[in-house]
ModelCIF file with pLDDT and N, C-alpha, C, O atoms, coordinates in Angstrom:
data_MODEL
#
_entry.id   MODEL 
#
_entity.id                         1 
_entity.type                       polymer 
_entity.pdbx_number_of_molecules   1 
#
_entity_poly.entity_id                      1 
_entity_poly.type                           'polypeptide(L)' 
_entity_poly.nstd_linkage                   no 
_entity_poly.nstd_monomer                   no 
_entity_poly.pdbx_seq_one_letter_code       MAKNNNIQTFNDLDGLAQHLRNQDKKVTLLFAHNGTGKTRLSMAFKELGK 
_entity_poly.pdbx_seq_one_letter_code_can   MAKNNNIQTFNDLDGLAQHLRNQDKKVTLLFAHNGTGKTRLSMAFKELGK 
_entity_poly.pdbx_strand_id                 A 
#
loop_
_entity_poly_seq.entity_id 
_entity_poly_seq.num 
_entity_poly_seq.mon_id 
_entity_poly_seq.hetero 
1 1  MET n 
1 2  ALA n 
1 3  LYS n 
1 4  ASN n 
1 5  ASN n 
1 6  ASN n 
1 7  ILE n 
1 8  GLN n 
1 9  THR n 
1 10 PHE n 
1 11 ASN n 
1 12 ASP n 
1 13 LEU n 
1 14 ASP n 
1 15 GLY n 
1 16 LEU n 
1 17 ALA n 
1 18 GLN n 
1 19 HIS n 
1 20 LEU n 
1 21 ARG n 
1 22 ASN n 
1 23 GLN n 
1 24 ASP n 
1 25 LYS n 
1 26 LYS n 
1 27 VAL n 
1 28 THR n 
1 29 LEU n 
1 30 LEU n 
1 31 PHE n 
1 32 ALA n 
1 33 HIS n 
1 34 ASN n 
1 35 GLY n 
1 36 THR n 
1 37 GLY n 
1 38 LYS n 
1 39 THR n 
1 40 ARG n 
1 41 LEU n 
1 42 SER n 
1 43 MET n 
1 44 ALA n 
1 45 PHE n 
1 46 LYS n 
1 47 GLU n 
1 48 LEU n 
1 49 GLY n 
1 50 LYS n 
#
_struct_asym.id          A 
_struct_asym.entity_id   1 
#
loop_
_ma_qa_metric.id 
_ma_qa_metric.mode 
_ma_qa_metric.name 
_ma_qa_metric.software_group_id 
_ma_qa_metric.type 
1 global pLDDT . pLDDT 
2 local  pLDDT . pLDDT 
#
_ma_qa_metric_global.metric_id      1 
_ma_qa_metric_global.metric_value   86.98 
_ma_qa_metric_global.model_id       1 
_ma_qa_metric_global.ordinal_id     1 
#
loop_
_ma_qa_metric_local.label_asym_id 
_ma_qa_metric_local.label_comp_id 
_ma_qa_metric_local.label_seq_id 
_ma_qa_metric_local.metric_id 
_ma_qa_metric_local.metric_value 
_ma_qa_metric_local.model_id 
_ma_qa_metric_local.ordinal_id 
A MET 1  2 58.00 1 1  
A ALA 2  2 64.00 1 2  
A LYS 3  2 70.00 1 3  
A ASN 4  2 70.00 1 4  
A ASN 5  2 72.00 1 5  
A ASN 6  2 78.00 1 6  
A ILE 7  2 81.00 1 7  
A GLN 8  2 84.00 1 8  
A THR 9  2 88.00 1 9  
A PHE 10 2 88.00 1 10 
A ASN 11 2 91.00 1 11 
A ASP 12 2 90.00 1 12 
A LEU 13 2 89.00 1 13 
A ASP 14 2 91.00 1 14 
A GLY 15 2 92.00 1 15 
A LEU 16 2 91.00 1 16 
A ALA 17 2 92.00 1 17 
A GLN 18 2 93.00 1 18 
A HIS 19 2 92.00 1 19 
A LEU 20 2 90.00 1 20 
A ARG 21 2 91.00 1 21 
A ASN 22 2 92.00 1 22 
A GLN 23 2 90.00 1 23 
A ASP 24 2 89.00 1 24 
A LYS 25 2 88.00 1 25 
A LYS 26 2 88.00 1 26 
A VAL 27 2 88.00 1 27 
A THR 28 2 84.00 1 28 
A LEU 29 2 85.00 1 29 
A LEU 30 2 85.00 1 30 
A PHE 31 2 85.00 1 31 
A ALA 32 2 87.00 1 32 
A HIS 33 2 91.00 1 33 
A ASN 34 2 93.00 1 34 
A GLY 35 2 91.00 1 35 
A THR 36 2 88.00 1 36 
A GLY 37 2 89.00 1 37 
A LYS 38 2 91.00 1 38 
A THR 39 2 92.00 1 39 
A ARG 40 2 93.00 1 40 
A LEU 41 2 92.00 1 41 
A SER 42 2 92.00 1 42 
A MET 43 2 92.00 1 43 
A ALA 44 2 93.00 1 44 
A PHE 45 2 90.00 1 45 
A LYS 46 2 92.00 1 46 
A GLU 47 2 92.00 1 47 
A LEU 48 2 90.00 1 48 
A GLY 49 2 87.00 1 49 
A LYS 50 2 85.00 1 50 
#
loop_
_atom_site.group_PDB 
_atom_site.id 
_atom_site.type_symbol 
_atom_site.label_atom_id 
_atom_site.label_alt_id 
_atom_site.label_comp_id 
_atom_site.label_asym_id 
_atom_site.label_entity_id 
_atom_site.label_seq_id 
_atom_site.pdbx_PDB_ins_code 
_atom_site.Cartn_x 
_atom_site.Cartn_y 
_atom_site.Cartn_z 
_atom_site.occupancy 
_atom_site.B_iso_or_equiv 
_atom_site.pdbx_formal_charge 
_atom_site.auth_seq_id 
_atom_site.auth_comp_id 
_atom_site.auth_asym_id 
_atom_site.auth_atom_id 
_atom_site.pdbx_PDB_model_num 
ATOM 1   N N  . MET A 1 1  ? -9.228 -9.533  16.189  1.00 58.00 ? 1  MET A N  1 
ATOM 2   C CA . MET A 1 1  ? -8.359 -9.327  14.979  1.00 58.00 ? 1  MET A CA 1 
ATOM 3   C C  . MET A 1 1  ? -6.911 -8.763  15.461  1.00 58.00 ? 1  MET A C  1 
ATOM 4   O O  . MET A 1 1  ? -6.750 -7.769  16.171  1.00 58.00 ? 1  MET A O  1 
ATOM 5   N N  . ALA A 1 2  ? -6.011 -9.500  14.994  1.00 64.00 ? 2  ALA A N  1 
ATOM 6   C CA . ALA A 1 2  ? -4.538 -8.964  15.407  1.00 64.00 ? 2  ALA A CA 1 
ATOM 7   C C  . ALA A 1 2  ? -4.013 -7.779  14.397  1.00 64.00 ? 2  ALA A C  1 
ATOM 8   O O  . ALA A 1 2  ? -4.090 -7.684  13.172  1.00 64.00 ? 2  ALA A O  1 
ATOM 9   N N  . LYS A 1 3  ? -3.500 -6.991  15.304  1.00 70.00 ? 3  LYS A N  1 
ATOM 10  C CA . LYS A 1 3  ? -2.836 -5.795  14.599  1.00 70.00 ? 3  LYS A CA 1 
ATOM 11  C C  . LYS A 1 3  ? -1.492 -5.882  14.074  1.00 70.00 ? 3  LYS A C  1 
ATOM 12  O O  . LYS A 1 3  ? -0.551 -6.309  14.744  1.00 70.00 ? 3  LYS A O  1 
ATOM 13  N N  . ASN A 1 4  ? -1.390 -5.455  12.802  1.00 70.00 ? 4  ASN A N  1 
ATOM 14  C CA . ASN A 1 4  ? -0.129 -5.752  11.983  1.00 70.00 ? 4  ASN A CA 1 
ATOM 15  C C  . ASN A 1 4  ? 0.652  -4.267  12.049  1.00 70.00 ? 4  ASN A C  1 
ATOM 16  O O  . ASN A 1 4  ? 0.203  -3.272  11.480  1.00 70.00 ? 4  ASN A O  1 
ATOM 17  N N  . ASN A 1 5  ? 1.753  -4.275  12.746  1.00 72.00 ? 5  ASN A N  1 
ATOM 18  C CA . ASN A 1 5  ? 2.482  -2.605  12.888  1.00 72.00 ? 5  ASN A CA 1 
ATOM 19  C C  . ASN A 1 5  ? 3.912  -3.102  12.050  1.00 72.00 ? 5  ASN A C  1 
ATOM 20  O O  . ASN A 1 5  ? 4.983  -2.620  12.418  1.00 72.00 ? 5  ASN A O  1 
ATOM 21  N N  . ASN A 1 6  ? 3.877  -4.092  10.903  1.00 78.00 ? 6  ASN A N  1 
ATOM 22  C CA . ASN A 1 6  ? 4.933  -4.062  10.241  1.00 78.00 ? 6  ASN A CA 1 
ATOM 23  C C  . ASN A 1 6  ? 5.012  -3.274  9.096   1.00 78.00 ? 6  ASN A C  1 
ATOM 24  O O  . ASN A 1 6  ? 4.821  -3.747  7.976   1.00 78.00 ? 6  ASN A O  1 
ATOM 25  N N  . ILE A 1 7  ? 5.309  -1.979  9.323   1.00 81.00 ? 7  ILE A N  1 
ATOM 26  C CA . ILE A 1 7  ? 5.353  -0.864  8.099   1.00 81.00 ? 7  ILE A CA 1 
ATOM 27  C C  . ILE A 1 7  ? 6.513  -0.955  7.378   1.00 81.00 ? 7  ILE A C  1 
ATOM 28  O O  . ILE A 1 7  ? 7.467  -1.037  8.153   1.00 81.00 ? 7  ILE A O  1 
ATOM 29  N N  . GLN A 1 8  ? 6.816  -0.975  6.318   1.00 84.00 ? 8  GLN A N  1 
ATOM 30  C CA . GLN A 1 8  ? 7.954  -0.860  5.533   1.00 84.00 ? 8  GLN A CA 1 
ATOM 31  C C  . GLN A 1 8  ? 7.769  0.354   4.244   1.00 84.00 ? 8  GLN A C  1 
ATOM 32  O O  . GLN A 1 8  ? 6.743  0.613   3.615   1.00 84.00 ? 8  GLN A O  1 
ATOM 33  N N  . THR A 1 9  ? 9.124  0.966   4.113   1.00 88.00 ? 9  THR A N  1 
ATOM 34  C CA . THR A 1 9  ? 8.907  2.067   3.215   1.00 88.00 ? 9  THR A CA 1 
ATOM 35  C C  . THR A 1 9  ? 9.936  1.863   2.004   1.00 88.00 ? 9  THR A C  1 
ATOM 36  O O  . THR A 1 9  ? 11.065 1.444   2.258   1.00 88.00 ? 9  THR A O  1 
ATOM 37  N N  . PHE A 1 10 ? 9.559  2.152   0.704   1.00 88.00 ? 10 PHE A N  1 
ATOM 38  C CA . PHE A 1 10 ? 10.494 2.037   -0.298  1.00 88.00 ? 10 PHE A CA 1 
ATOM 39  C C  . PHE A 1 10 ? 10.646 3.085   -1.278  1.00 88.00 ? 10 PHE A C  1 
ATOM 40  O O  . PHE A 1 10 ? 9.731  3.852   -1.577  1.00 88.00 ? 10 PHE A O  1 
ATOM 41  N N  . ASN A 1 11 ? 11.818 3.114   -1.783  1.00 91.00 ? 11 ASN A N  1 
ATOM 42  C CA . ASN A 1 11 ? 12.169 4.374   -2.374  1.00 91.00 ? 11 ASN A CA 1 
ATOM 43  C C  . ASN A 1 11 ? 11.668 4.631   -3.683  1.00 91.00 ? 11 ASN A C  1 
ATOM 44  O O  . ASN A 1 11 ? 11.677 5.781   -4.122  1.00 91.00 ? 11 ASN A O  1 
ATOM 45  N N  . ASP A 1 12 ? 11.149 3.494   -4.475  1.00 90.00 ? 12 ASP A N  1 
ATOM 46  C CA . ASP A 1 12 ? 10.620 3.702   -5.542  1.00 90.00 ? 12 ASP A CA 1 
ATOM 47  C C  . ASP A 1 12 ? 9.652  2.545   -5.831  1.00 90.00 ? 12 ASP A C  1 
ATOM 48  O O  . ASP A 1 12 ? 9.571  1.598   -5.048  1.00 90.00 ? 12 ASP A O  1 
ATOM 49  N N  . LEU A 1 13 ? 8.796  2.630   -7.141  1.00 89.00 ? 13 LEU A N  1 
ATOM 50  C CA . LEU A 1 13 ? 7.863  1.524   -7.312  1.00 89.00 ? 13 LEU A CA 1 
ATOM 51  C C  . LEU A 1 13 ? 8.814  0.200   -7.539  1.00 89.00 ? 13 LEU A C  1 
ATOM 52  O O  . LEU A 1 13 ? 8.540  -0.880  -7.016  1.00 89.00 ? 13 LEU A O  1 
ATOM 53  N N  . ASP A 1 14 ? 9.817  0.381   -8.271  1.00 91.00 ? 14 ASP A N  1 
ATOM 54  C CA . ASP A 1 14 ? 10.818 -0.965  -8.459  1.00 91.00 ? 14 ASP A CA 1 
ATOM 55  C C  . ASP A 1 14 ? 10.981 -1.869  -7.382  1.00 91.00 ? 14 ASP A C  1 
ATOM 56  O O  . ASP A 1 14 ? 10.871 -3.095  -7.375  1.00 91.00 ? 14 ASP A O  1 
ATOM 57  N N  . GLY A 1 15 ? 11.306 -0.943  -6.322  1.00 92.00 ? 15 GLY A N  1 
ATOM 58  C CA . GLY A 1 15 ? 11.673 -1.665  -5.002  1.00 92.00 ? 15 GLY A CA 1 
ATOM 59  C C  . GLY A 1 15 ? 10.561 -2.301  -4.300  1.00 92.00 ? 15 GLY A C  1 
ATOM 60  O O  . GLY A 1 15 ? 10.742 -3.281  -3.578  1.00 92.00 ? 15 GLY A O  1 
ATOM 61  N N  . LEU A 1 16 ? 9.422  -1.772  -4.490  1.00 91.00 ? 16 LEU A N  1 
ATOM 62  C CA . LEU A 1 16 ? 7.962  -2.321  -4.166  1.00 91.00 ? 16 LEU A CA 1 
ATOM 63  C C  . LEU A 1 16 ? 7.674  -3.334  -4.764  1.00 91.00 ? 16 LEU A C  1 
ATOM 64  O O  . LEU A 1 16 ? 7.287  -4.316  -4.129  1.00 91.00 ? 16 LEU A O  1 
ATOM 65  N N  . ALA A 1 17 ? 7.786  -3.360  -6.135  1.00 92.00 ? 17 ALA A N  1 
ATOM 66  C CA . ALA A 1 17 ? 7.407  -4.469  -6.873  1.00 92.00 ? 17 ALA A CA 1 
ATOM 67  C C  . ALA A 1 17 ? 8.338  -5.723  -6.590  1.00 92.00 ? 17 ALA A C  1 
ATOM 68  O O  . ALA A 1 17 ? 7.881  -6.859  -6.463  1.00 92.00 ? 17 ALA A O  1 
ATOM 69  N N  . GLN A 1 18 ? 9.600  -5.428  -6.508  1.00 93.00 ? 18 GLN A N  1 
ATOM 70  C CA . GLN A 1 18 ? 10.465 -6.700  -6.168  1.00 93.00 ? 18 GLN A CA 1 
ATOM 71  C C  . GLN A 1 18 ? 10.167 -7.291  -4.829  1.00 93.00 ? 18 GLN A C  1 
ATOM 72  O O  . GLN A 1 18 ? 10.222 -8.499  -4.600  1.00 93.00 ? 18 GLN A O  1 
ATOM 73  N N  . HIS A 1 19 ? 9.808  -6.250  -3.842  1.00 92.00 ? 19 HIS A N  1 
ATOM 74  C CA . HIS A 1 19 ? 9.551  -6.967  -2.456  1.00 92.00 ? 19 HIS A CA 1 
ATOM 75  C C  . HIS A 1 19 ? 8.157  -7.677  -2.682  1.00 92.00 ? 19 HIS A C  1 
ATOM 76  O O  . HIS A 1 19 ? 7.920  -8.707  -2.052  1.00 92.00 ? 19 HIS A O  1 
ATOM 77  N N  . LEU A 1 20 ? 7.276  -7.185  -3.516  1.00 90.00 ? 20 LEU A N  1 
ATOM 78  C CA . LEU A 1 20 ? 5.920  -8.122  -3.609  1.00 90.00 ? 20 LEU A CA 1 
ATOM 79  C C  . LEU A 1 20 ? 6.268  -9.372  -4.143  1.00 90.00 ? 20 LEU A C  1 
ATOM 80  O O  . LEU A 1 20 ? 5.886  -10.417 -3.617  1.00 90.00 ? 20 LEU A O  1 
ATOM 81  N N  . ARG A 1 21 ? 7.103  -9.334  -5.350  1.00 91.00 ? 21 ARG A N  1 
ATOM 82  C CA . ARG A 1 21 ? 7.621  -10.503 -6.188  1.00 91.00 ? 21 ARG A CA 1 
ATOM 83  C C  . ARG A 1 21 ? 8.232  -11.606 -5.272  1.00 91.00 ? 21 ARG A C  1 
ATOM 84  O O  . ARG A 1 21 ? 8.054  -12.803 -5.498  1.00 91.00 ? 21 ARG A O  1 
ATOM 85  N N  . ASN A 1 22 ? 8.992  -11.113 -4.181  1.00 92.00 ? 22 ASN A N  1 
ATOM 86  C CA . ASN A 1 22 ? 9.716  -11.983 -3.258  1.00 92.00 ? 22 ASN A CA 1 
ATOM 87  C C  . ASN A 1 22 ? 8.739  -12.701 -2.101  1.00 92.00 ? 22 ASN A C  1 
ATOM 88  O O  . ASN A 1 22 ? 9.258  -13.554 -1.382  1.00 92.00 ? 22 ASN A O  1 
ATOM 89  N N  . GLN A 1 23 ? 7.532  -12.408 -1.947  1.00 90.00 ? 23 GLN A N  1 
ATOM 90  C CA . GLN A 1 23 ? 6.612  -12.664 -1.001  1.00 90.00 ? 23 GLN A CA 1 
ATOM 91  C C  . GLN A 1 23 ? 6.302  -14.094 -1.468  1.00 90.00 ? 23 GLN A C  1 
ATOM 92  O O  . GLN A 1 23 ? 6.333  -14.442 -2.649  1.00 90.00 ? 23 GLN A O  1 
ATOM 93  N N  . ASP A 1 24 ? 5.937  -15.053 -0.213  1.00 89.00 ? 24 ASP A N  1 
ATOM 94  C CA . ASP A 1 24 ? 5.563  -16.242 -0.600  1.00 89.00 ? 24 ASP A CA 1 
ATOM 95  C C  . ASP A 1 24 ? 3.952  -16.451 -0.438  1.00 89.00 ? 24 ASP A C  1 
ATOM 96  O O  . ASP A 1 24 ? 3.419  -17.422 0.100   1.00 89.00 ? 24 ASP A O  1 
ATOM 97  N N  . LYS A 1 25 ? 3.311  -15.358 -1.005  1.00 88.00 ? 25 LYS A N  1 
ATOM 98  C CA . LYS A 1 25 ? 1.646  -15.241 -0.998  1.00 88.00 ? 25 LYS A CA 1 
ATOM 99  C C  . LYS A 1 25 ? 1.255  -15.324 -2.430  1.00 88.00 ? 25 LYS A C  1 
ATOM 100 O O  . LYS A 1 25 ? 1.888  -14.988 -3.431  1.00 88.00 ? 25 LYS A O  1 
ATOM 101 N N  . LYS A 1 26 ? -0.029 -15.892 -2.297  1.00 88.00 ? 26 LYS A N  1 
ATOM 102 C CA . LYS A 1 26 ? -0.615 -16.153 -3.795  1.00 88.00 ? 26 LYS A CA 1 
ATOM 103 C C  . LYS A 1 26 ? -1.207 -14.673 -3.985  1.00 88.00 ? 26 LYS A C  1 
ATOM 104 O O  . LYS A 1 26 ? -1.178 -14.129 -5.089  1.00 88.00 ? 26 LYS A O  1 
ATOM 105 N N  . VAL A 1 27 ? -1.686 -14.122 -2.978  1.00 88.00 ? 27 VAL A N  1 
ATOM 106 C CA . VAL A 1 27 ? -2.594 -12.928 -2.991  1.00 88.00 ? 27 VAL A CA 1 
ATOM 107 C C  . VAL A 1 27 ? -2.192 -11.942 -2.075  1.00 88.00 ? 27 VAL A C  1 
ATOM 108 O O  . VAL A 1 27 ? -2.042 -12.218 -0.885  1.00 88.00 ? 27 VAL A O  1 
ATOM 109 N N  . THR A 1 28 ? -1.973 -10.628 -2.603  1.00 84.00 ? 28 THR A N  1 
ATOM 110 C CA . THR A 1 28 ? -1.720 -9.258  -1.792  1.00 84.00 ? 28 THR A CA 1 
ATOM 111 C C  . THR A 1 28 ? -2.774 -8.402  -2.136  1.00 84.00 ? 28 THR A C  1 
ATOM 112 O O  . THR A 1 28 ? -3.087 -8.242  -3.316  1.00 84.00 ? 28 THR A O  1 
ATOM 113 N N  . LEU A 1 29 ? -3.322 -7.866  -1.261  1.00 85.00 ? 29 LEU A N  1 
ATOM 114 C CA . LEU A 1 29 ? -4.261 -6.765  -1.336  1.00 85.00 ? 29 LEU A CA 1 
ATOM 115 C C  . LEU A 1 29 ? -3.858 -5.592  -0.989  1.00 85.00 ? 29 LEU A C  1 
ATOM 116 O O  . LEU A 1 29 ? -3.600 -5.441  0.206   1.00 85.00 ? 29 LEU A O  1 
ATOM 117 N N  . LEU A 1 30 ? -3.674 -4.346  -1.984  1.00 85.00 ? 30 LEU A N  1 
ATOM 118 C CA . LEU A 1 30 ? -3.246 -3.298  -1.956  1.00 85.00 ? 30 LEU A CA 1 
ATOM 119 C C  . LEU A 1 30 ? -4.494 -2.295  -2.040  1.00 85.00 ? 30 LEU A C  1 
ATOM 120 O O  . LEU A 1 30 ? -5.464 -2.466  -2.779  1.00 85.00 ? 30 LEU A O  1 
ATOM 121 N N  . PHE A 1 31 ? -4.329 -1.343  -1.259  1.00 85.00 ? 31 PHE A N  1 
ATOM 122 C CA . PHE A 1 31 ? -5.532 -0.333  -1.262  1.00 85.00 ? 31 PHE A CA 1 
ATOM 123 C C  . PHE A 1 31 ? -4.779 1.054   -1.357  1.00 85.00 ? 31 PHE A C  1 
ATOM 124 O O  . PHE A 1 31 ? -3.897 1.275   -0.528  1.00 85.00 ? 31 PHE A O  1 
ATOM 125 N N  . ALA A 1 32 ? -5.058 1.955   -2.272  1.00 87.00 ? 32 ALA A N  1 
ATOM 126 C CA . ALA A 1 32 ? -4.359 3.060   -2.459  1.00 87.00 ? 32 ALA A CA 1 
ATOM 127 C C  . ALA A 1 32 ? -5.521 4.211   -2.991  1.00 87.00 ? 32 ALA A C  1 
ATOM 128 O O  . ALA A 1 32 ? -6.484 3.738   -3.594  1.00 87.00 ? 32 ALA A O  1 
ATOM 129 N N  . HIS A 1 33 ? -5.489 5.207   -2.859  1.00 91.00 ? 33 HIS A N  1 
ATOM 130 C CA . HIS A 1 33 ? -6.231 6.331   -3.511  1.00 91.00 ? 33 HIS A CA 1 
ATOM 131 C C  . HIS A 1 33 ? -6.039 6.532   -4.925  1.00 91.00 ? 33 HIS A C  1 
ATOM 132 O O  . HIS A 1 33 ? -5.000 6.122   -5.441  1.00 91.00 ? 33 HIS A O  1 
ATOM 133 N N  . ASN A 1 34 ? -6.902 7.102   -5.598  1.00 93.00 ? 34 ASN A N  1 
ATOM 134 C CA . ASN A 1 34 ? -6.422 7.607   -7.189  1.00 93.00 ? 34 ASN A CA 1 
ATOM 135 C C  . ASN A 1 34 ? -5.343 8.442   -7.114  1.00 93.00 ? 34 ASN A C  1 
ATOM 136 O O  . ASN A 1 34 ? -5.110 9.185   -6.161  1.00 93.00 ? 34 ASN A O  1 
ATOM 137 N N  . GLY A 1 35 ? -4.560 8.314   -8.279  1.00 91.00 ? 35 GLY A N  1 
ATOM 138 C CA . GLY A 1 35 ? -3.258 9.144   -8.699  1.00 91.00 ? 35 GLY A CA 1 
ATOM 139 C C  . GLY A 1 35 ? -1.940 8.779   -7.708  1.00 91.00 ? 35 GLY A C  1 
ATOM 140 O O  . GLY A 1 35 ? -0.999 9.556   -7.544  1.00 91.00 ? 35 GLY A O  1 
ATOM 141 N N  . THR A 1 36 ? -2.042 7.546   -7.124  1.00 88.00 ? 36 THR A N  1 
ATOM 142 C CA . THR A 1 36 ? -0.846 7.099   -6.219  1.00 88.00 ? 36 THR A CA 1 
ATOM 143 C C  . THR A 1 36 ? 0.040  6.209   -7.020  1.00 88.00 ? 36 THR A C  1 
ATOM 144 O O  . THR A 1 36 ? 1.166  5.953   -6.594  1.00 88.00 ? 36 THR A O  1 
ATOM 145 N N  . GLY A 1 37 ? -0.381 5.721   -8.143  1.00 89.00 ? 37 GLY A N  1 
ATOM 146 C CA . GLY A 1 37 ? 0.610  4.973   -9.042  1.00 89.00 ? 37 GLY A CA 1 
ATOM 147 C C  . GLY A 1 37 ? 0.419  3.380   -8.931  1.00 89.00 ? 37 GLY A C  1 
ATOM 148 O O  . GLY A 1 37 ? 1.340  2.589   -9.134  1.00 89.00 ? 37 GLY A O  1 
ATOM 149 N N  . LYS A 1 38 ? -0.816 3.028   -8.602  1.00 91.00 ? 38 LYS A N  1 
ATOM 150 C CA . LYS A 1 38 ? -1.255 1.537   -8.638  1.00 91.00 ? 38 LYS A CA 1 
ATOM 151 C C  . LYS A 1 38 ? -0.990 1.125   -9.997  1.00 91.00 ? 38 LYS A C  1 
ATOM 152 O O  . LYS A 1 38 ? -0.345 0.078   -10.054 1.00 91.00 ? 38 LYS A O  1 
ATOM 153 N N  . THR A 1 39 ? -1.328 1.691   -11.215 1.00 92.00 ? 39 THR A N  1 
ATOM 154 C CA . THR A 1 39 ? -1.094 0.991   -12.699 1.00 92.00 ? 39 THR A CA 1 
ATOM 155 C C  . THR A 1 39 ? 0.371  0.880   -12.753 1.00 92.00 ? 39 THR A C  1 
ATOM 156 O O  . THR A 1 39 ? 0.857  -0.206  -13.067 1.00 92.00 ? 39 THR A O  1 
ATOM 157 N N  . ARG A 1 40 ? 1.180  1.951   -12.465 1.00 93.00 ? 40 ARG A N  1 
ATOM 158 C CA . ARG A 1 40 ? 2.497  2.011   -12.550 1.00 93.00 ? 40 ARG A CA 1 
ATOM 159 C C  . ARG A 1 40 ? 3.385  0.828   -11.618 1.00 93.00 ? 40 ARG A C  1 
ATOM 160 O O  . ARG A 1 40 ? 4.447  0.356   -12.025 1.00 93.00 ? 40 ARG A O  1 
ATOM 161 N N  . LEU A 1 41 ? 2.838  0.500   -10.485 1.00 92.00 ? 41 LEU A N  1 
ATOM 162 C CA . LEU A 1 41 ? 3.131  -0.389  -9.687  1.00 92.00 ? 41 LEU A CA 1 
ATOM 163 C C  . LEU A 1 41 ? 2.822  -1.781  -10.589 1.00 92.00 ? 41 LEU A C  1 
ATOM 164 O O  . LEU A 1 41 ? 3.687  -2.638  -10.767 1.00 92.00 ? 41 LEU A O  1 
ATOM 165 N N  . SER A 1 42 ? 1.639  -1.860  -11.055 1.00 92.00 ? 42 SER A N  1 
ATOM 166 C CA . SER A 1 42 ? 1.305  -3.315  -11.702 1.00 92.00 ? 42 SER A CA 1 
ATOM 167 C C  . SER A 1 42 ? 2.249  -3.404  -13.001 1.00 92.00 ? 42 SER A C  1 
ATOM 168 O O  . SER A 1 42 ? 2.610  -4.504  -13.419 1.00 92.00 ? 42 SER A O  1 
ATOM 169 N N  . MET A 1 43 ? 2.554  -2.453  -13.493 1.00 92.00 ? 43 MET A N  1 
ATOM 170 C CA . MET A 1 43 ? 3.592  -2.594  -14.653 1.00 92.00 ? 43 MET A CA 1 
ATOM 171 C C  . MET A 1 43 ? 4.673  -3.040  -14.305 1.00 92.00 ? 43 MET A C  1 
ATOM 172 O O  . MET A 1 43 ? 5.140  -4.037  -14.857 1.00 92.00 ? 43 MET A O  1 
ATOM 173 N N  . ALA A 1 44 ? 5.346  -2.360  -13.253 1.00 93.00 ? 44 ALA A N  1 
ATOM 174 C CA . ALA A 1 44 ? 6.616  -2.709  -12.629 1.00 93.00 ? 44 ALA A CA 1 
ATOM 175 C C  . ALA A 1 44 ? 6.597  -4.088  -12.332 1.00 93.00 ? 44 ALA A C  1 
ATOM 176 O O  . ALA A 1 44 ? 7.452  -4.856  -12.774 1.00 93.00 ? 44 ALA A O  1 
ATOM 177 N N  . PHE A 1 45 ? 5.489  -4.508  -11.469 1.00 90.00 ? 45 PHE A N  1 
ATOM 178 C CA . PHE A 1 45 ? 5.365  -6.220  -11.197 1.00 90.00 ? 45 PHE A CA 1 
ATOM 179 C C  . PHE A 1 45 ? 5.569  -6.925  -12.369 1.00 90.00 ? 45 PHE A C  1 
ATOM 180 O O  . PHE A 1 45 ? 6.568  -7.605  -12.606 1.00 90.00 ? 45 PHE A O  1 
ATOM 181 N N  . LYS A 1 46 ? 4.546  -6.749  -13.159 1.00 92.00 ? 46 LYS A N  1 
ATOM 182 C CA . LYS A 1 46 ? 4.537  -7.614  -14.589 1.00 92.00 ? 46 LYS A CA 1 
ATOM 183 C C  . LYS A 1 46 ? 6.095  -7.610  -15.030 1.00 92.00 ? 46 LYS A C  1 
ATOM 184 O O  . LYS A 1 46 ? 6.732  -8.663  -15.066 1.00 92.00 ? 46 LYS A O  1 
ATOM 185 N N  . GLU A 1 47 ? 6.623  -6.461  -15.336 1.00 92.00 ? 47 GLU A N  1 
ATOM 186 C CA . GLU A 1 47 ? 7.937  -6.449  -16.104 1.00 92.00 ? 47 GLU A CA 1 
ATOM 187 C C  . GLU A 1 47 ? 8.918  -7.322  -15.010 1.00 92.00 ? 47 GLU A C  1 
ATOM 188 O O  . GLU A 1 47 ? 9.831  -7.901  -15.598 1.00 92.00 ? 47 GLU A O  1 
ATOM 189 N N  . LEU A 1 48 ? 8.907  -7.481  -13.859 1.00 90.00 ? 48 LEU A N  1 
ATOM 190 C CA . LEU A 1 48 ? 9.557  -8.428  -13.241 1.00 90.00 ? 48 LEU A CA 1 
ATOM 191 C C  . LEU A 1 48 ? 9.596  -9.902  -13.345 1.00 90.00 ? 48 LEU A C  1 
ATOM 192 O O  . LEU A 1 48 ? 10.529 -10.686 -13.178 1.00 90.00 ? 48 LEU A O  1 
ATOM 193 N N  . GLY A 1 49 ? 8.183  -10.116 -13.705 1.00 87.00 ? 49 GLY A N  1 
ATOM 194 C CA . GLY A 1 49 ? 7.913  -11.437 -13.934 1.00 87.00 ? 49 GLY A CA 1 
ATOM 195 C C  . GLY A 1 49 ? 8.162  -12.188 -15.534 1.00 87.00 ? 49 GLY A C  1 
ATOM 196 O O  . GLY A 1 49 ? 7.835  -13.329 -15.860 1.00 87.00 ? 49 GLY A O  1 
ATOM 197 N N  . LYS A 1 50 ? 8.804  -11.202 -16.325 1.00 85.00 ? 50 LYS A N  1 
ATOM 198 C CA . LYS A 1 50 ? 9.265  -11.512 -17.576 1.00 85.00 ? 50 LYS A CA 1 
ATOM 199 C C  . LYS A 1 50 ? 10.574 -12.060 -17.378 1.00 85.00 ? 50 LYS A C  1 
ATOM 200 O O  . LYS A 1 50 ? 11.240 -12.433 -18.344 1.00 85.00 ? 50 LYS A O  1 
#
């Protein structure tokens, strides 16, 4: 298995949502523990699609 060390940081959820929106991928799997903002990220991503 190849190791991916391409780590990026974002200042806010909107920046991360924009980055995910700009990807050429159909599916992106995100893992995060409870209370880290997954639902807020989902809403920001959805708003960008409107």
